[in-house]
MARDRENPA-818692 format. One record per residue (C-alpha): residue in one letter; x negated, z, y negated. Coordinates in steps of 0.001 Angstrom, whole numbers, plus 500000, padded with zeros to 6 digits. Example, Ala and Ser with C-alpha at 12.3 -4.5 7.8 and 13.67 -1.06 7.14 Angstrom:
BEGIN
a487700507800504500s486330507140501060
//
This chain:
BEGIN
x513012581727457629x514553581754460905x513360577953461607x509863579093460758x509533581697462939x507858580623465443x505356578503462728x504554581997460895x503620583623464179x501112580920465021x499696581447461543x499222584599461788x497659584350465744x494932581677464055x494167584037461343x493331586705463904x490988584236466032x489575584205462365x489048587262461861x488104588184465398x485435585622464685x483662586557462163x483878590284463648x482069589036467013x479548586216465731x476498588284466343x477138589091469887x478800585739470807x475455584812469549x474195586629472277x475991586492475172x478812584111474335x481307586812475748x484418588329475029x486450591139476452x489061588917477098x489709587454480462x493213585562480944x495598585173484429x495562581153484096x497135579212486459x496404575442487461x494388572613488156x491033572007487246x488349569579487988x485180568900486004x481812569162488636x480191565333488317x482920564048485635x482062561477482116x485106563099480378x487768566077480825x491837565852479864x493376568938479452x496691569532480600x499616572264479722x502881572195481471x505482574742481911x505423575131485911x507208578685485464x509940579442483212x509423582388482206x506752585315482114x507034588303484584x508256591476483146x505666594261483460x506109597872482864x504300598840479175x501640601099479879x498941602029477374x496843604553479590x495168601483481018x493943598891480494x496222595772479720x495933592792481551x497421589192481193x500797588848482602x501918586159485157x504027583853485539x507488583410487654x510514581325488313x509416578268489719x510412574898487860x510080572190490265x510395569054487709x508192570543485929x505372569902489126x506526566578489666x505052565739485620x501520568250486963x501367566154489127x501924563075487650x499204563625485067x497196564060488543x498115560845489724x497800558834486309x494456560130486473x493403558758490044x494831555653489608x492332555530486240x489779556819487901x490655553721490776x491047551258488296x488473548993487729x489703547345484302x490367550898483140x486857553448482101x485114551289485023x482282553346484489x483772556997483513x485618559410485837x487327561274484529x487784565105485287x491240567169484359x492164571097483025x495789571070483704x496816574675482453x500900576575483254x502605577501479853x504972579783481641x507438578036478682x506220580727476461x504042580552473217x501463583322473875x500494581364477410x500249578304475285x497895579745473176x496284581357475924x495621578386477826x494523576283474337x491845579078473638x490500579178477130x490579574585477391x488430574882473833x486283577748475012x485252575720478030x485180579086480370x488211581806482072x487012583901478826x487977582832475757x485471582662472961x486943581213469379x484914579006467417x482594578781470840x482233576182473425x480188578240476176x480980575638478816x477823573315479724x480582570754481306x481609567702480358x483124566764476716x486701567885476458x488795564676475243x492432565749474127x495070568280475924x498212566131476815x501344569133476483x501988571422475294x505257571329476457x508122572082474694x508280572055471214x507428575673469788x504665576242472132x502916572449470958x503402574125467630x501440577062468436x498975574850470251x498479572631467363x497485574808464454x494995575912466625x493844572596467570x493984571445464284x491462574006462962x488804571778464768x490275568299464535x490995568312468300x493661565743469697x496783566862471143x499255564021472716x502255565476473846x504939564075476602x507748566405475730x507826567546471964x510283566183469922x510818568501467387x511274567274464174x508558569665462235x505771568109463732x506322564979462065x503960566971459558x500766565080459376x500133567576456655x500358570792458840x499471568885462350x496851566561460938x496039565463465418x498926565406466946x500488562820468391x503287562213471343x504646559658473146x508061561351473091x510239560069469945x511001562470467508x514110564142467260x515088562669463870x515977559702466083x517869561719468825x519844563163466358x520682560113464335x522137558273467490x524009561793468490x525737561487464476x526538558112464935x527743558614468846x529707561464467181x531386558925464077x531483556272466992x534398558058468627x536186559194465531x535259563257466518x535024565417463364x535569568621464527x532450569059467008x530859572915468326x527303572957468449x524941574972470748x521384574775470075x518377576818471637x516932579822470397x513551577648469079x512085575023467007x513274572592469231x517204573299469207x517246574928465438x515519571628463687x516934569327466058x520838570369465352x519937571317462063x519312567483461533x522184566566463306x524974568698461181x523357567950458194x524434564281458872x527927564735460299x528552567176457605x527355564345454570x529774562263456836x532898564190456248x532573566042460299x533268569588460086x531442572375462846x534040574905464582x531207577088466146x527211576915465809x525714578838468664x522503580056469842x520777580216473114x518193583339473882x515212583049474774x515085585460477312x518949585836479200x521008588062477516x525155588229479451x526669589341476327x524654586802474181x526002584316476544x529452585481477147x529596585369473189x528627582016472975x531611580997476438x534356582773474077x532850580429471214x533844577062473428x537288578567475214x538933579789471435x537903576657469510x539603573264469349x537069571278469453x536920568915472594x533361567558471975x530115570546472220x526740568973470762x523838570643473274x520363571081472036x518407572615474600x516621572358477670x517292572982481197x515566575947481410x517414577730478307x520973576026479278x521130577082483113x522847581010482332x525277578928480684x526576577095482477x527014579682485032x529190581462483144x531122578614482463x531322577795485586x532349581371486432x535184581340483581x536235577671484859x535959576179481515x536915572501481205x538228569964479142x535303569571477329x533156566519476414x529001567610475584x527166565241474420x523493566173475344x519691566001474271x517468564071476099x515759567512477186x518831567947480057x520795564945480324x519100564345483481x517851567620484570x518006567848488498x518306571353488229x521153571319485531x523175568450487845x522650570227491138x524109573076490057x527084573888492832x530842572625490520x528655571184487872x530737568280487657x533967570260486813x532635571671483689x530357568722482557x531821565514484295x531922562799481245x528818564361479841x527286562067477423x523580561709476469x520590560047475309x517777560241477707x514227558304477259x513448555136478400x513572554971482155x510622553494484138x509508552904488285x505984554276488846x504681552705491947x503005554799494055x503823557949492568x506566558852495437x504470558583497573x501675560803495820x504444563450495421x505401563477499281x501614563698500402x500697566647498654x498405569534500309x500065573075500666x496730574385500477x495263572472498264x495414575014495392x497543578718494728x499936576485492581x500545574195495058x500944577107498034x503374578494495668x505407575419495325x505121574896498674x506904578534499561x509443578515497171x510697575022498162x510681575970501926x511731579585501447x508648580347503517x505363581565503279x501702580063504446x499942583303504433x499974584830508127x499484588628506767x502370588846504605x505140586713507228x504049589722509604x504754592146506575x507875591185505663x508789590753508811x508072594164510090x509996595678506945x513121593220507935x512798595259511330x512521598687510057x515575598182507616x517455597185510437x516786600123512669x516963602499510169x520604601202509821x521448600806513130x519746604302514304x518182602648517167x515220604106519123x514875600747521309x514547598821518353x512328601159516602x509692601003519380x509896596982519048x508812597098515251x505150597083517286x506188593658519014x507187592039515795x506509588485515421x505787586641511924x509003585309510599x509562583029507993x506123581369508259x505250578032506742x503821575649509085x502174573091506125x503912570398507941x506930570887506685x508535568064505360x509289566678501393x510309563629501952x514181565596503366x513449568376500388x515694566604498058x515098568427495324x513830567867491991x510410567354492422x511083564885494794x513747563184493260x512217560200490689x515182558104490514x514939558948486728x511543558932485722x511950559732481905x509519562614480687x507809561980483450x507418558443482665x506078559790479096x503422562351481105x502119558905482474x502174557495479009x500342560552477958x497685560421480124x497219556252480269x496792556910475865x494665559528476252x492644556569478554x492112553427476615x491260555494474040x488414556324475395x488179553201477068x488051551963473574x485485554471472204x483269553494475281x483172550009475142x482625550174470750x479720547730469857x477087548977468153x476895547982464340x480579547074464596x481986550503465071x484389552539462864x482342554981461773x479189554919459230x477014552403459336x478844550390461692x477964553666464419x479893554206467611x480162557557469445x479172557937472894x481077558593476014x479263561477476982x478733563307473943x481309562399471200x483248564135468889x487246565465468770x487735563843465731x485510560690466777x488193560472469714x490780560947467200x490330557779465022x490856555556468486x494143557456469690x495353557155466179x495076553172466258x495720552836470299x497355549639471376x497725548690474971x500213547882477651x501524550604480333x500751549611483823x504015548316485780x505937548758483002x504794545925480445x506023547738477297x503336547251474407x502594551137473026x501189551917470090x501297554695467333x502913554726464258x501998557768462011x501346559832465145x504813559198466402x506601556135468317x510118554270468088x513151556104468725x514387553902471897x516798555961474044x519541554791476930x523216556595476017x523683557962479991x527146559081481105x527882561756484245x529414560176486337x531062560632490242x530350558790493034x532737557839495653x530745560008497727x531533562995495399x527625563170494104x526686563342490707x525314559821488982x523474559066485578x525086555156484251x523859553715481056x526674552846478674x524850551881476092x521323552114474263x520041553056470930x517115551625468866x515945553131466075x514553550170464929x517620547910464349x519426547803461364x521358550846460477x525342549220461812x523885547666465320x521540550510466093x524145552020468850x525730549594471528x527592551343473588x530326549965476393x533711552188475772x535063551094478578x532525551892480989x532391555594479721x534335558180482158x535115560856480700x536060565154481704x537846565040484810x537916561437485084x540213559747482017x539182556553480799x540677557265477253x538430558203474637x538886562319474329x540568563281470603x538716566211468799x540117566923465455x540893569785463724x543955568430462077x545710565185463495x544923562025461175x547902561882457996x549629559129458810x550426556825455139x553008558217453042x551103561638453338x547659563505451912x545262565975453026x545980569009451951x543837571256452385x543679574804453980x542473577656451818x539194579146453535x539314576736456191x536842574012456916x537694570224455213x538353568928458391x541068571650458609x543659570078456496x548193570202456649x549859566812456153x551454566603452954x554597563917452325x554120561983449021x556335562822446105x559196560403445205x557728557609443717x554439557703444993x552220556419448416x549419556474450442x548662553165452395x545757554924454525x545346556867456583x543813560420456082x544293559663452195x543060562500449806x545607562008447123x549048559700446835x549000556836444466x551580556487441811x553711553184441739x554073551903438596x557064551655436219x559130549309437656x558618549851441761x559540553006443775x558574554506447037x560197553249450353x561530555673452728x558071555987454700x555893556357451178x553731553793452032x555189551200450200x555512550262446276x559041548583446390x560715547076443182x563328549450442341x566937548467442163x568333546913439222x571944548513438627x574553547055436294x577845546686435863x578382543196437137x581225541350436828x581762539854440550x581808543361441759x585357545006442714x585024547811440009x584063544901437325x586902542941438483x589591545894438792x588254546432434685x588555543079433743x591589542683435195x593124545979433579x591625544503430374x592703540957430175x596756542918431410x596840544995428496x595435542048425983x598109540023427400x600868542806427022x599753543864423253x599883539741422742x603821540132424775x604771543312422107x603543540717418815x605420538213420043x609090540274420423x607540541169417276x607762538091415798x610683537004417188x612541540001415306x610892539629412255x613200539970410263x615382543033411593x615020546308410119x613414547742413200x610737545748412191x610700545791408586x611260549585408694x607417550112407893x605779547332407027x605211544998409705x602329543229408489x600628546389409274x602289546395413106x601008543216413097x597209544800412423x597663547061414992x598651545027417180x595809542535417080x593126545689416601x594659546464419836x593728543298421224x589927543960419897x589758547005422088x591101545491425306x589159542051425273x585526543867424006x585851546338427188x585009543378428976x581958542948427212x580517545999428158x580581544374431906x577320542246432633x573593542389432621x572762543487429254x571499540934426431x571334541740422766x574284539395422048x576365541371424114x575224544987423044x575538544489419762x578878542652420111x580223545292422002x579559548054420449x580268546552416609x584131544820418423x584632548190419642x583826550321416037x585826547371414126x588874547542416499x589319551282416518x588267551281412857x591530548356411999x594133550343414338x593032554311413089x593279552940409734x596949551072410586x598016554191411994x597091556169409006x598713553264406719x602102554397408774x601181557836408913x600765558165404810x604706556655404149x605853558721406688x604391561665405309x605304561043401726x609330560330402860x609225563192404666x608298565284401848x610832563539399573x614003564583402256x612644567784401696x612966568020398463x616055566361398193x617132569242400912x616338571790398874x617871570561395493x621219570194397835x621098573738399107x619806575507395407x622608573121393804x625285574595396617x624526578116396059x624665577052391899x628309575541392696x629465578643394870x628377581642392303x630116579714389375x633319578728391690x633369583428392476x632853584162388663x635968581542387400x637557583026390091x637936586686388640x638306585381385086x641460583225385661x644403583524387375x644139582717391316x646716579432390340x644268577641388541x641279575289390479x637931575583387889x635644572668388583x632225572413388323x629884568894388155x627144569018390674x623330569517389460x621580566801389088x618892565626391766x615369565463391675x613955561869391293x612658560541394914x609067559503395314x609770557936398734x608430554550397221x605894555771395794x603503553612398132x604163550434398299x603350548005401837x600563546111399385x599024550210399461x599260550310403118x597593547272403630x594365547737401077x593997551060403075x593690549457405738x591782546375404887x589442548914402780x588567551398405279x587860548211407906x585523546792405104x583921550424404622x583005550372408863x582115546259408107x579758547424406529x578431550253408115x577968547964411451x576341545110409417x573494547769408009x572980548725411663x572815545402412713x570684544445410417x567996547450410108x568605549085413571x570758546389415957x572089547277419409x569496546367422321x568899545895425820x567087548543427845x565735549881431309x566943553450431970x563874554733434614x565023558221433871x568373558670434961x567902557353438680x564236557653439802x565266555039442845x566894552297440600x566568550426437305x569366551090434994x570075547954432766x572087549239429503x572319548798426055x570402551212423878x571919551950420281x568811551322418305x569443554099416170x571795557751417367x572218558718413434x573647554920412964x575981555134416405x576760558486415133x578291558069411958x579836554628412599x581780556624415474x581885559253413137x584300557970410814x586513556442413421x586941559864414545x587787561318410706x589830557749410432x591900559661413402x591853562953412508x593648561777409152x596163559781410778x596831562047413015x597556564881410181x599956562571408295x601750561965411256x601927566096412149x603019566341408416x606140564046408848x607039565004412791x610091566166411689x611803563422409769x615099562968411053x616365559393412461x617148557612414938x613459555997415806x611226559200415050x608069557012414428x606717560021413174x606484561761416586x605623558670418302x602275557708416326x601876561860416705x601961561180420858x600253558415420515x597567560175418549x597855563308420920x596426561258423544x594101559505421625x592306562763421256x592767563661424937x591554560640426492x588112560952424036x587645564629424910x587654564626428764x585509561274428461x582350563088427026x581960565454430245x582748562659432163x580286560496430381x577333563226430427x577942563880434216x578140560012435107x574722558374435631x574585554220435796x576780551677435861x579640553996436536x578834555072432930x579821551857431970x582493552371433604x584116555193432116x583630554198428763x585357551213429505x588177553720430975x588315554914428000x588543552581426021x591274551269427589x592931554578428450x593040555055424212x594388551763423623x597188551517426385x598363555563425017x598303554455421193x600120550702422556x602603552567425060x603226555579422358x603658553327419161x605196550093420365x607138551443424041x610455552891421559x610257550133419329x610677547791422064x612963549186423597x615547549057421053x614702545851419877x614637544141423513x617937547299425276x619652548228422412x620184546011419752x623029547513418234x620990550559416796x618793548159414989x620512548746411841x619618549175408504x621880552173408344x619931553319411624x616630553172410505x617087555506407414x616204559279407376x618318562079407265x618698565463406828x620048568079408785x622431570332407650x621892574579407356x623967574980410890x621199572271411997x623268568909412744x622864566164410887x625150566105407595x623970561970406477x622154559375405776x619866561090402982x621954558104400506x624839559623401311x623511563151399416x622228561762397057x624527558602395975x624992560048391878x621332559885391700x618779559244394429x618132555474394981x618636554695398501x615511553834401140x614629550921400480x613887549221404535x611289547107403265x609731549637401710
//
């Protein structure tokens, strides 16, 4: 609703006019007089003229303030605040009409007149002027043309967009043509609402698009906007905001300049500019509305901002001549209308007669700060003298008042050439040129109307209109279809649905070496060009605020570099964000990325998170130091085992080797060689064959090893049980013998000695398990494991796999067991064999002989368990190739433990203590009651117990 404020007011005004018309029709027909007289200033020349062109310019900036008094007859308010720029436009229209009247080619037989009113930059005055112009006399009568003068052609005006909207609604009721020179508001494009509105200035649709394209061209994403509180500012900034926001630009603040200057509102706007981090401020306003804001900006010394100006103030001398304005607006960029040189215009401006018209007189007095009225000058001088006398309390001075001479009296001969103000400045004739074209547009339309050939006219039956008596709608036809080349400039002009093409010069405010502000063209904008080439701008020629050559940055948040993504701040515009680093495994390779890209499976993000790089392939290689070390240890273990086997082979027939089945010992040594060498297969890049070989060889090697140890442990356990039975029987026999001897001694003479035979010893079962049984046990237990491994390899064999879960940045090449159930069962079987072997050996640990093989096996199995129990947490706590290293270390350590504990004592006897390598030393012994050895088991049972055979 805000944007339709003035539109609604004008509609109500039109409706009021219609009501007044119906209520006063009878009186109007009788006397053609309405009791309302407007106070209008302007120029008028209608006597002896063929056609009259209307004009409306904002020669004053606002209405004069008056007291609200309803006790007396209201009068039309006057105007104040003289506008030199608008007065130049007024004179340009007079100059153009004068030039047309003198032209032999354009309307040679027609003398143009004019009626020009001052709109005072307010809607009410614009409406007053429109009604008066239509009525034909100073007293406005709606719906009536009471004057008897020449016909009215068209209205050139009415200045600002809100003024033209108001006047266009009234003129549209009568289909009366209006040609505007400065009303660029986009709402005026509607031919439905404004059927007779035409303009020589481009629509703000083009300017808003140009501003948006400029913001995008320089990469600004954080801008502030200020618009005047009228249709021009509101519609223009609305179109701009829609376009930039669609492109991702954010608006830091959006303020509205009040039409009636308010210091409080102005300070609030300045505070918004100061507090905002936006360095770019887009201003859609006229120079009149902008001036109060500039005063406050200068007062608060607001610098370091780049201002984007609309065409209404970008080349305004009234703005540029503000003292110290270069500190605030230096480096301003804006869009100016096409500039032109109009020969003869400056001479016309400098040669006006100050006494010609009250408006010209006011201009003269304002420009030279004097008065052309002698009586007024005398009164002013007397008033100053009285004030001076009262202040000095001087009697002599008081008497001198009567002899005062006028002060501040204009001579009328002051030189406008040396005035150097907005009126005389013709260096930037842009809106002035638009006024010039508007007048010539009406003239060419009248010329075409006048020179219509009867029978070929555009109206019914080929008729033509009469230049001396035509209807407004007839001229409207010629205006819409007018085509001509503008005098002096050569520009080809025509309307396109009442509008013209959007052609703008891009202007940059720069300081000259003399310290003056100059407008430098740095580019242009052409709305008719293709989208990607409409704007041409030379960045190098732009001088920014504070004479900086580098393009200013205006962003709420700095650009997110590759490797990061945007994180929107809650409750803030989308341009305000945090740059969040991409997570591991994700990248962003563009700036201001909204999301990170997940790297593919075999890739990982680099340190900068801007490129996916191949993951490191990791496995325990043969050639690295750790691999070489493990190979050396494995080879050493296998070599030592072979050496031990060689020692046993050399002493094969000795009791030490034969004491517990020599073949089982070679089985055990062979299995240890297998376990040592299979650890090497765990090294290197996993392949299907290596995965299957390493796991199966390890399982079978340990199965053979542990089953061989179990076979040895069983024999030792049985021997320990046999010796325990013998010892128990001996003790019982001794006790019985002692008891019998005591009884006999009591019954007989002490000189008689009675002897009793020893009780029969129990039969030994030490040889119940023969070496063949032990070997069969080892073979069968190993075959069970072999069958299980075969099934495993056939159904779900181990295979190489890429482990990407353990370490993000690495691909660990390892062997997948294929089936956790299978591998668990297979190694659980090895654990079962180990537990049985340990149990048998532990039971036989107290078997006494000079070798104590049971104890060696017990210690070997303890080492085996300690190693593998320590392996589990170590394996689970490592990653990558070190898991393989831990597994190999466990295999080697357990193998070395078994080799050392079981075979080192035997090798010691065989190589260092050969005298102990006898059959007698190999026999188990039974401890006496006092804990001392009482001899071999054979000596205890010589009569009934056979000795333990050394060959098993």
